[in-house]
N, CA, C and O atoms as a Maestro MAE file, in Angstrom:
{
 s_m_m2io_version
 :::
 2.0.0
}

f_m_ct {
 s_m_title
 :::
 protein
 m_atom[272] {
  # First column is atom index #
  i_m_mmod_type
  r_m_x_coord
  r_m_y_coord
  r_m_z_coord
  i_m_residue_number
  s_m_chain_name
  s_m_pdb_residue_name
  s_m_pdb_atom_name
  i_m_atomic_number
  :::
  1 25 0.674 -0.912 0.102 1 A "UNK " " N  " 7
  2 3 0.064 -0.145 -0.038 1 A "UNK " " CA " 6
  3 2 1.176 1.200 0.069 1 A "UNK " " C  " 6
  4 15 2.196 1.258 0.756 1 A "UNK " " O  " 8
  5 25 0.612 2.233 -0.846 2 A "UNK " " N  " 7
  6 3 1.458 3.544 -1.052 2 A "UNK " " CA " 6
  7 2 1.073 4.332 -0.087 2 A "UNK " " C  " 6
  8 15 -0.102 4.322 0.281 2 A "UNK " " O  " 8
  9 25 1.951 5.099 0.445 3 A "UNK " " N  " 7
  10 3 1.710 6.098 1.460 3 A "UNK " " CA " 6
  11 2 0.371 7.476 1.082 3 A "UNK " " C  " 6
  12 15 0.106 7.859 -0.057 3 A "UNK " " O  " 8
  13 25 -0.059 7.819 1.925 4 A "UNK " " N  " 7
  14 3 -0.924 8.695 1.763 4 A "UNK " " CA " 6
  15 2 -0.133 10.098 1.877 4 A "UNK " " C  " 6
  16 15 0.927 10.109 2.503 4 A "UNK " " O  " 8
  17 25 -0.497 10.978 1.438 5 A "UNK " " N  " 7
  18 3 0.201 12.401 1.356 5 A "UNK " " CA " 6
  19 2 -0.949 13.641 1.304 5 A "UNK " " C  " 6
  20 15 -1.964 13.430 0.641 5 A "UNK " " O  " 8
  21 25 -0.826 14.640 1.844 6 A "UNK " " N  " 7
  22 3 -1.642 15.831 2.136 6 A "UNK " " CA " 6
  23 2 -1.833 16.507 0.591 6 A "UNK " " C  " 6
  24 15 -1.205 16.226 -0.429 6 A "UNK " " O  " 8
  25 25 -2.972 17.545 0.786 7 A "UNK " " N  " 7
  26 3 -2.807 18.377 -0.621 7 A "UNK " " CA " 6
  27 2 -1.673 19.130 -0.943 7 A "UNK " " C  " 6
  28 15 -1.229 19.344 -2.071 7 A "UNK " " O  " 8
  29 25 -1.132 19.610 0.398 8 A "UNK " " N  " 7
  30 3 0.167 20.395 0.217 8 A "UNK " " CA " 6
  31 2 0.918 19.659 -0.707 8 A "UNK " " C  " 6
  32 15 1.134 19.809 -1.910 8 A "UNK " " O  " 8
  33 25 1.305 18.743 0.208 9 A "UNK " " N  " 7
  34 3 2.382 17.705 -0.267 9 A "UNK " " CA " 6
  35 2 2.242 17.153 -1.780 9 A "UNK " " C  " 6
  36 15 3.162 16.960 -2.574 9 A "UNK " " O  " 8
  37 25 1.149 16.990 -1.938 10 A "UNK " " N  " 7
  38 3 0.722 16.470 -3.338 10 A "UNK " " CA " 6
  39 2 0.922 17.719 -4.511 10 A "UNK " " C  " 6
  40 15 1.133 17.617 -5.719 10 A "UNK " " O  " 8
  41 25 0.761 18.986 -3.608 11 A "UNK " " N  " 7
  42 3 0.791 20.089 -4.829 11 A "UNK " " CA " 6
  43 2 2.420 20.159 -4.974 11 A "UNK " " C  " 6
  44 15 3.007 20.151 -6.056 11 A "UNK " " O  " 8
  45 25 2.959 20.219 -3.857 12 A "UNK " " N  " 7
  46 3 4.544 20.517 -4.435 12 A "UNK " " CA " 6
  47 2 5.385 19.053 -5.019 12 A "UNK " " C  " 6
  48 15 6.419 18.923 -5.675 12 A "UNK " " O  " 8
  49 25 4.660 18.310 -4.588 13 A "UNK " " N  " 7
  50 3 5.249 17.071 -5.990 13 A "UNK " " CA " 6
  51 2 4.820 16.964 -7.035 13 A "UNK " " C  " 6
  52 15 5.392 16.130 -7.738 13 A "UNK " " O  " 8
  53 25 3.670 17.703 -7.639 14 A "UNK " " N  " 7
  54 3 2.914 17.756 -9.068 14 A "UNK " " CA " 6
  55 2 3.723 18.893 -9.662 14 A "UNK " " C  " 6
  56 15 3.874 18.959 -10.882 14 A "UNK " " O  " 8
  57 25 4.298 19.876 -8.762 15 A "UNK " " N  " 7
  58 3 4.511 21.117 -9.179 15 A "UNK " " CA " 6
  59 2 3.373 22.248 -9.451 15 A "UNK " " C  " 6
  60 15 3.430 23.309 -10.072 15 A "UNK " " O  " 8
  61 25 2.498 21.718 -8.864 16 A "UNK " " N  " 7
  62 3 1.223 22.811 -9.241 16 A "UNK " " CA " 6
  63 2 0.837 23.357 -7.861 16 A "UNK " " C  " 6
  64 15 1.402 22.912 -6.862 16 A "UNK " " O  " 8
  65 25 -0.223 24.425 -7.759 17 A "UNK " " N  " 7
  66 3 -0.877 24.740 -6.869 17 A "UNK " " CA " 6
  67 2 -1.971 23.994 -5.867 17 A "UNK " " C  " 6
  68 15 -2.752 23.117 -6.237 17 A "UNK " " O  " 8
  69 25 -1.848 24.610 -4.307 18 A "UNK " " N  " 7
  70 3 -2.964 23.622 -3.958 18 A "UNK " " CA " 6
  71 2 -4.262 23.745 -4.647 18 A "UNK " " C  " 6
  72 15 -5.054 22.822 -4.839 18 A "UNK " " O  " 8
  73 25 -4.403 25.015 -5.013 19 A "UNK " " N  " 7
  74 3 -6.044 24.958 -5.771 19 A "UNK " " CA " 6
  75 2 -6.307 24.177 -7.038 19 A "UNK " " C  " 6
  76 15 -7.436 23.906 -7.448 19 A "UNK " " O  " 8
  77 25 -5.069 23.808 -7.679 20 A "UNK " " N  " 7
  78 3 -5.189 22.844 -9.114 20 A "UNK " " CA " 6
  79 2 -5.827 21.298 -8.207 20 A "UNK " " C  " 6
  80 15 -6.851 20.652 -8.431 20 A "UNK " " O  " 8
  81 25 -4.762 21.091 -7.169 21 A "UNK " " N  " 7
  82 3 -4.783 19.678 -6.906 21 A "UNK " " CA " 6
  83 2 -6.404 19.535 -5.813 21 A "UNK " " C  " 6
  84 15 -6.897 18.466 -5.455 21 A "UNK " " O  " 8
  85 25 -6.844 20.668 -5.545 22 A "UNK " " N  " 7
  86 3 -8.221 20.452 -5.451 22 A "UNK " " CA " 6
  87 2 -9.389 20.389 -6.264 22 A "UNK " " C  " 6
  88 15 -10.353 19.638 -6.118 22 A "UNK " " O  " 8
  89 25 -9.186 21.326 -7.205 23 A "UNK " " N  " 7
  90 3 -9.712 21.129 -8.426 23 A "UNK " " CA " 6
  91 2 -9.662 19.558 -9.204 23 A "UNK " " C  " 6
  92 15 -10.618 18.902 -9.617 23 A "UNK " " O  " 8
  93 25 -8.231 19.230 -9.240 24 A "UNK " " N  " 7
  94 3 -8.104 17.545 -9.526 24 A "UNK " " CA " 6
  95 2 -9.473 16.726 -8.676 24 A "UNK " " C  " 6
  96 15 -10.371 16.183 -9.320 24 A "UNK " " O  " 8
  97 25 -9.454 16.745 -7.299 25 A "UNK " " N  " 7
  98 3 -10.645 16.117 -6.819 25 A "UNK " " CA " 6
  99 2 -11.864 16.317 -7.151 25 A "UNK " " C  " 6
  100 15 -12.628 15.505 -7.673 25 A "UNK " " O  " 8
  101 25 -12.109 17.616 -6.797 26 A "UNK " " N  " 7
  102 3 -13.460 18.164 -7.337 26 A "UNK " " CA " 6
  103 2 -13.820 17.408 -8.864 26 A "UNK " " C  " 6
  104 15 -14.932 16.903 -9.023 26 A "UNK " " O  " 8
  105 25 -13.100 17.386 -9.630 27 A "UNK " " N  " 7
  106 3 -13.504 16.649 -10.950 27 A "UNK " " CA " 6
  107 2 -13.292 15.514 -11.112 27 A "UNK " " C  " 6
  108 15 -13.805 15.027 -12.119 27 A "UNK " " O  " 8
  109 25 -12.644 14.800 -10.417 28 A "UNK " " N  " 7
  110 3 -12.454 13.554 -10.194 28 A "UNK " " CA " 6
  111 2 -11.267 12.720 -11.151 28 A "UNK " " C  " 6
  112 15 -11.148 11.541 -11.485 28 A "UNK " " O  " 8
  113 25 -10.445 13.991 -11.411 29 A "UNK " " N  " 7
  114 3 -9.146 13.258 -12.115 29 A "UNK " " CA " 6
  115 2 -8.233 12.909 -10.719 29 A "UNK " " C  " 6
  116 15 -7.287 12.175 -11.005 29 A "UNK " " O  " 8
  117 25 -8.283 13.178 -9.629 30 A "UNK " " N  " 7
  118 3 -7.467 12.588 -8.533 30 A "UNK " " CA " 6
  119 2 -8.649 11.993 -7.617 30 A "UNK " " C  " 6
  120 15 -9.794 12.425 -7.481 30 A "UNK " " O  " 8
  121 25 -8.052 10.910 -7.049 31 A "UNK " " N  " 7
  122 3 -8.974 10.352 -5.800 31 A "UNK " " CA " 6
  123 2 -8.430 10.739 -4.613 31 A "UNK " " C  " 6
  124 15 -7.220 10.868 -4.420 31 A "UNK " " O  " 8
  125 25 -9.437 10.959 -3.674 32 A "UNK " " N  " 7
  126 3 -8.854 11.289 -2.278 32 A "UNK " " CA " 6
  127 2 -9.822 10.939 -1.199 32 A "UNK " " C  " 6
  128 15 -10.978 10.579 -1.418 32 A "UNK " " O  " 8
  129 25 -9.270 11.069 0.000 33 A "UNK " " N  " 7
  130 3 -10.071 10.584 1.043 33 A "UNK " " CA " 6
  131 2 -10.247 11.856 2.078 33 A "UNK " " C  " 6
  132 15 -9.380 12.724 1.976 33 A "UNK " " O  " 8
  133 25 -11.091 12.019 2.883 34 A "UNK " " N  " 7
  134 3 -11.242 13.130 3.641 34 A "UNK " " CA " 6
  135 2 -11.418 12.876 5.167 34 A "UNK " " C  " 6
  136 15 -12.359 12.253 5.657 34 A "UNK " " O  " 8
  137 25 -10.499 13.380 5.777 35 A "UNK " " N  " 7
  138 3 -10.191 12.897 7.207 35 A "UNK " " CA " 6
  139 2 -10.391 14.626 7.826 35 A "UNK " " C  " 6
  140 15 -9.599 15.565 7.740 35 A "UNK " " O  " 8
  141 25 -11.744 14.568 8.442 36 A "UNK " " N  " 7
  142 3 -12.279 15.608 8.896 36 A "UNK " " CA " 6
  143 2 -12.148 16.779 7.979 36 A "UNK " " C  " 6
  144 15 -12.766 16.804 6.915 36 A "UNK " " O  " 8
  145 25 -11.479 17.604 8.303 37 A "UNK " " N  " 7
  146 3 -11.295 18.730 7.552 37 A "UNK " " CA " 6
  147 2 -10.186 18.673 6.170 37 A "UNK " " C  " 6
  148 15 -10.318 19.344 5.147 37 A "UNK " " O  " 8
  149 25 -9.336 17.915 6.388 38 A "UNK " " N  " 7
  150 3 -8.178 17.588 5.818 38 A "UNK " " CA " 6
  151 2 -8.491 16.585 4.562 38 A "UNK " " C  " 6
  152 15 -9.284 15.671 4.784 38 A "UNK " " O  " 8
  153 25 -7.967 16.690 3.369 39 A "UNK " " N  " 7
  154 3 -7.924 15.785 2.033 39 A "UNK " " CA " 6
  155 2 -6.585 15.003 2.138 39 A "UNK " " C  " 6
  156 15 -5.589 15.587 2.566 39 A "UNK " " O  " 8
  157 25 -6.535 13.774 1.781 40 A "UNK " " N  " 7
  158 3 -5.274 13.210 1.569 40 A "UNK " " CA " 6
  159 2 -5.596 12.276 0.384 40 A "UNK " " C  " 6
  160 15 -6.677 11.748 0.122 40 A "UNK " " O  " 8
  161 25 -4.408 12.187 -0.284 41 A "UNK " " N  " 7
  162 3 -4.291 11.216 -1.815 41 A "UNK " " CA " 6
  163 2 -3.285 10.263 -1.661 41 A "UNK " " C  " 6
  164 15 -2.392 10.440 -0.833 41 A "UNK " " O  " 8
  165 25 -3.339 9.168 -2.444 42 A "UNK " " N  " 7
  166 3 -2.239 8.360 -2.327 42 A "UNK " " CA " 6
  167 2 -1.275 8.840 -3.392 42 A "UNK " " C  " 6
  168 15 -1.653 9.479 -4.374 42 A "UNK " " O  " 8
  169 25 0.032 8.494 -3.150 43 A "UNK " " N  " 7
  170 3 1.099 9.338 -4.038 43 A "UNK " " CA " 6
  171 2 0.752 8.435 -5.536 43 A "UNK " " C  " 6
  172 15 0.543 9.066 -6.572 43 A "UNK " " O  " 8
  173 25 0.721 7.055 -5.520 44 A "UNK " " N  " 7
  174 3 0.428 6.586 -6.483 44 A "UNK " " CA " 6
  175 2 -0.892 7.168 -7.704 44 A "UNK " " C  " 6
  176 15 -0.920 7.109 -8.933 44 A "UNK " " O  " 8
  177 25 -1.614 7.569 -6.964 45 A "UNK " " N  " 7
  178 3 -2.637 8.202 -7.911 45 A "UNK " " CA " 6
  179 2 -2.523 9.747 -8.241 45 A "UNK " " C  " 6
  180 15 -3.120 10.378 -9.113 45 A "UNK " " O  " 8
  181 25 -1.434 10.262 -7.151 46 A "UNK " " N  " 7
  182 3 -1.070 11.668 -7.962 46 A "UNK " " CA " 6
  183 2 -0.051 11.533 -9.059 46 A "UNK " " C  " 6
  184 15 0.142 12.570 -9.694 46 A "UNK " " O  " 8
  185 25 0.482 10.719 -9.335 47 A "UNK " " N  " 7
  186 3 1.627 10.405 -10.262 47 A "UNK " " CA " 6
  187 2 0.874 10.090 -11.523 47 A "UNK " " C  " 6
  188 15 1.334 10.487 -12.594 47 A "UNK " " O  " 8
  189 25 -0.477 9.268 -11.476 48 A "UNK " " N  " 7
  190 3 -1.195 8.578 -12.329 48 A "UNK " " CA " 6
  191 2 -2.091 10.152 -12.972 48 A "UNK " " C  " 6
  192 15 -2.446 10.379 -14.129 48 A "UNK " " O  " 8
  193 25 -2.245 10.987 -11.793 49 A "UNK " " N  " 7
  194 3 -3.319 11.911 -12.359 49 A "UNK " " CA " 6
  195 2 -2.502 13.314 -13.089 49 A "UNK " " C  " 6
  196 15 -2.943 13.941 -14.052 49 A "UNK " " O  " 8
  197 25 -1.384 13.565 -12.454 50 A "UNK " " N  " 7
  198 3 -0.560 14.668 -12.779 50 A "UNK " " CA " 6
  199 2 -0.150 14.121 -14.210 50 A "UNK " " C  " 6
  200 15 0.146 15.007 -15.011 50 A "UNK " " O  " 8
  201 25 -0.087 12.913 -14.636 51 A "UNK " " N  " 7
  202 3 0.319 12.636 -16.081 51 A "UNK " " CA " 6
  203 2 -0.807 12.366 -16.832 51 A "UNK " " C  " 6
  204 15 -0.552 11.841 -17.915 51 A "UNK " " O  " 8
  205 25 -1.868 12.544 -16.617 52 A "UNK " " N  " 7
  206 3 -3.361 12.760 -17.655 52 A "UNK " " CA " 6
  207 2 -3.462 14.271 -17.812 52 A "UNK " " C  " 6
  208 15 -4.160 14.667 -18.745 52 A "UNK " " O  " 8
  209 25 -2.975 15.009 -17.176 53 A "UNK " " N  " 7
  210 3 -3.522 16.578 -17.155 53 A "UNK " " CA " 6
  211 2 -2.028 17.407 -17.987 53 A "UNK " " C  " 6
  212 15 -0.881 17.620 -17.596 53 A "UNK " " O  " 8
  213 25 -2.856 17.737 -19.446 54 A "UNK " " N  " 7
  214 3 -2.407 18.832 -20.052 54 A "UNK " " CA " 6
  215 2 -1.851 20.016 -19.836 54 A "UNK " " C  " 6
  216 15 -2.693 20.893 -20.030 54 A "UNK " " O  " 8
  217 25 -0.598 20.538 -19.457 55 A "UNK " " N  " 7
  218 3 -0.168 21.739 -18.819 55 A "UNK " " CA " 6
  219 2 -0.568 23.049 -19.849 55 A "UNK " " C  " 6
  220 15 -0.390 22.951 -21.063 55 A "UNK " " O  " 8
  221 25 -0.925 23.835 -19.450 56 A "UNK " " N  " 7
  222 3 -1.561 25.058 -19.913 56 A "UNK " " CA " 6
  223 2 -0.282 25.833 -20.280 56 A "UNK " " C  " 6
  224 15 0.642 25.759 -19.470 56 A "UNK " " O  " 8
  225 25 -0.120 26.502 -21.297 57 A "UNK " " N  " 7
  226 3 0.822 27.723 -21.727 57 A "UNK " " CA " 6
  227 2 0.468 29.007 -20.607 57 A "UNK " " C  " 6
  228 15 -0.570 29.292 -20.011 57 A "UNK " " O  " 8
  229 25 1.540 29.499 -20.617 58 A "UNK " " N  " 7
  230 3 1.231 30.578 -19.270 58 A "UNK " " CA " 6
  231 2 0.536 31.686 -20.114 58 A "UNK " " C  " 6
  232 15 0.699 31.881 -21.319 58 A "UNK " " O  " 8
  233 25 -0.383 32.472 -19.139 59 A "UNK " " N  " 7
  234 3 -0.643 33.602 -19.689 59 A "UNK " " CA " 6
  235 2 0.117 35.001 -19.660 59 A "UNK " " C  " 6
  236 15 0.742 35.413 -18.683 59 A "UNK " " O  " 8
  237 25 -0.042 35.750 -21.013 60 A "UNK " " N  " 7
  238 3 0.562 36.631 -21.573 60 A "UNK " " CA " 6
  239 2 0.350 37.801 -21.392 60 A "UNK " " C  " 6
  240 15 1.214 38.669 -21.510 60 A "UNK " " O  " 8
  241 25 -1.515 38.123 -20.893 61 A "UNK " " N  " 7
  242 3 -2.040 39.044 -20.959 61 A "UNK " " CA " 6
  243 2 -1.672 39.991 -19.781 61 A "UNK " " C  " 6
  244 15 -2.166 41.117 -19.839 61 A "UNK " " O  " 8
  245 25 -0.890 39.702 -18.743 62 A "UNK " " N  " 7
  246 3 -0.727 40.600 -17.407 62 A "UNK " " CA " 6
  247 2 0.761 41.190 -17.609 62 A "UNK " " C  " 6
  248 15 1.157 41.910 -16.692 62 A "UNK " " O  " 8
  249 25 1.674 40.965 -18.746 63 A "UNK " " N  " 7
  250 3 3.000 41.511 -18.755 63 A "UNK " " CA " 6
  251 2 2.665 42.851 -19.418 63 A "UNK " " C  " 6
  252 15 1.839 42.972 -20.322 63 A "UNK " " O  " 8
  253 25 3.381 43.842 -18.885 64 A "UNK " " N  " 7
  254 3 3.470 45.060 -19.298 64 A "UNK " " CA " 6
  255 2 3.972 45.126 -20.825 64 A "UNK " " C  " 6
  256 15 4.567 44.160 -21.303 64 A "UNK " " O  " 8
  257 25 3.769 46.054 -21.430 65 A "UNK " " N  " 7
  258 3 3.857 46.582 -22.480 65 A "UNK " " CA " 6
  259 2 5.164 47.522 -22.495 65 A "UNK " " C  " 6
  260 15 5.360 48.464 -21.727 65 A "UNK " " O  " 8
  261 25 6.063 47.057 -23.574 66 A "UNK " " N  " 7
  262 3 7.386 47.707 -23.424 66 A "UNK " " CA " 6
  263 2 7.168 49.298 -23.891 66 A "UNK " " C  " 6
  264 15 6.609 49.526 -24.963 66 A "UNK " " O  " 8
  265 25 7.578 50.250 -23.143 67 A "UNK " " N  " 7
  266 3 7.442 51.681 -23.715 67 A "UNK " " CA " 6
  267 2 8.301 51.866 -24.961 67 A "UNK " " C  " 6
  268 15 9.428 51.412 -25.161 67 A "UNK " " O  " 8
  269 25 7.446 52.727 -25.865 68 A "UNK " " N  " 7
  270 3 7.961 52.667 -27.512 68 A "UNK " " CA " 6
  271 2 8.441 54.213 -27.350 68 A "UNK " " C  " 6
  272 15 8.954 54.804 -28.300 68 A "UNK " " O  " 8
  :::
 }
 m_bond[271] {
  # First column is bond index #
  i_m_from
  i_m_to
  i_m_order
  :::
  1 1 2 1
  2 2 3 1
  3 3 4 2
  4 3 5 1
  5 5 6 1
  6 6 7 1
  7 7 8 2
  8 7 9 1
  9 9 10 1
  10 10 11 1
  11 11 12 2
  12 11 13 1
  13 13 14 1
  14 14 15 1
  15 15 16 2
  16 15 17 1
  17 17 18 1
  18 18 19 1
  19 19 20 2
  20 19 21 1
  21 21 22 1
  22 22 23 1
  23 23 24 2
  24 23 25 1
  25 25 26 1
  26 26 27 1
  27 27 28 2
  28 27 29 1
  29 29 30 1
  30 30 31 1
  31 31 32 2
  32 31 33 1
  33 33 34 1
  34 34 35 1
  35 35 36 2
  36 35 37 1
  37 37 38 1
  38 38 39 1
  39 39 40 2
  40 39 41 1
  41 41 42 1
  42 42 43 1
  43 43 44 2
  44 43 45 1
  45 45 46 1
  46 46 47 1
  47 47 48 2
  48 47 49 1
  49 49 50 1
  50 50 51 1
  51 51 52 2
  52 51 53 1
  53 53 54 1
  54 54 55 1
  55 55 56 2
  56 55 57 1
  57 57 58 1
  58 58 59 1
  59 59 60 2
  60 59 61 1
  61 61 62 1
  62 62 63 1
  63 63 64 2
  64 63 65 1
  65 65 66 1
  66 66 67 1
  67 67 68 2
  68 67 69 1
  69 69 70 1
  70 70 71 1
  71 71 72 2
  72 71 73 1
  73 73 74 1
  74 74 75 1
  75 75 76 2
  76 75 77 1
  77 77 78 1
  78 78 79 1
  79 79 80 2
  80 79 81 1
  81 81 82 1
  82 82 83 1
  83 83 84 2
  84 83 85 1
  85 85 86 1
  86 86 87 1
  87 87 88 2
  88 87 89 1
  89 89 90 1
  90 90 91 1
  91 91 92 2
  92 91 93 1
  93 93 94 1
  94 94 95 1
  95 95 96 2
  96 95 97 1
  97 97 98 1
  98 98 99 1
  99 99 100 2
  100 99 101 1
  101 101 102 1
  102 102 103 1
  103 103 104 2
  104 103 105 1
  105 105 106 1
  106 106 107 1
  107 107 108 2
  108 107 109 1
  109 109 110 1
  110 110 111 1
  111 111 112 2
  112 111 113 1
  113 113 114 1
  114 114 115 1
  115 115 116 2
  116 115 117 1
  117 117 118 1
  118 118 119 1
  119 119 120 2
  120 119 121 1
  121 121 122 1
  122 122 123 1
  123 123 124 2
  124 123 125 1
  125 125 126 1
  126 126 127 1
  127 127 128 2
  128 127 129 1
  129 129 130 1
  130 130 131 1
  131 131 132 2
  132 131 133 1
  133 133 134 1
  134 134 135 1
  135 135 136 2
  136 135 137 1
  137 137 138 1
  138 138 139 1
  139 139 140 2
  140 139 141 1
  141 141 142 1
  142 142 143 1
  143 143 144 2
  144 143 145 1
  145 145 146 1
  146 146 147 1
  147 147 148 2
  148 147 149 1
  149 149 150 1
  150 150 151 1
  151 151 152 2
  152 151 153 1
  153 153 154 1
  154 154 155 1
  155 155 156 2
  156 155 157 1
  157 157 158 1
  158 158 159 1
  159 159 160 2
  160 159 161 1
  161 161 162 1
  162 162 163 1
  163 163 164 2
  164 163 165 1
  165 165 166 1
  166 166 167 1
  167 167 168 2
  168 167 169 1
  169 169 170 1
  170 170 171 1
  171 171 172 2
  172 171 173 1
  173 173 174 1
  174 174 175 1
  175 175 176 2
  176 175 177 1
  177 177 178 1
  178 178 179 1
  179 179 180 2
  180 179 181 1
  181 181 182 1
  182 182 183 1
  183 183 184 2
  184 183 185 1
  185 185 186 1
  186 186 187 1
  187 187 188 2
  188 187 189 1
  189 189 190 1
  190 190 191 1
  191 191 192 2
  192 191 193 1
  193 193 194 1
  194 194 195 1
  195 195 196 2
  196 195 197 1
  197 197 198 1
  198 198 199 1
  199 199 200 2
  200 199 201 1
  201 201 202 1
  202 202 203 1
  203 203 204 2
  204 203 205 1
  205 205 206 1
  206 206 207 1
  207 207 208 2
  208 207 209 1
  209 209 210 1
  210 210 211 1
  211 211 212 2
  212 211 213 1
  213 213 214 1
  214 214 215 1
  215 215 216 2
  216 215 217 1
  217 217 218 1
  218 218 219 1
  219 219 220 2
  220 219 221 1
  221 221 222 1
  222 222 223 1
  223 223 224 2
  224 223 225 1
  225 225 226 1
  226 226 227 1
  227 227 228 2
  228 227 229 1
  229 229 230 1
  230 230 231 1
  231 231 232 2
  232 231 233 1
  233 233 234 1
  234 234 235 1
  235 235 236 2
  236 235 237 1
  237 237 238 1
  238 238 239 1
  239 239 240 2
  240 239 241 1
  241 241 242 1
  242 242 243 1
  243 243 244 2
  244 243 245 1
  245 245 246 1
  246 246 247 1
  247 247 248 2
  248 247 249 1
  249 249 250 1
  250 250 251 1
  251 251 252 2
  252 251 253 1
  253 253 254 1
  254 254 255 1
  255 255 256 2
  256 255 257 1
  257 257 258 1
  258 258 259 1
  259 259 260 2
  260 259 261 1
  261 261 262 1
  262 262 263 1
  263 263 264 2
  264 263 265 1
  265 265 266 1
  266 266 267 1
  267 267 268 2
  268 267 269 1
  269 269 270 1
  270 270 271 1
  271 271 272 2
  :::
 }
}
């Protein structure tokens, strides 16, 4: 059996934000269990889920335009 990790640990391992891991849980991309107010996930499930999600390209809309 693989160890359980917290959402914060899962985000650090996957290189994403906590909000992203929570979104994966809501959408069913990542399975987890709730213990009180804390969600935990299996490390193996995190690897599977992170491999199925296509990374988005960075947003460029907030970049300042250079002065001309």
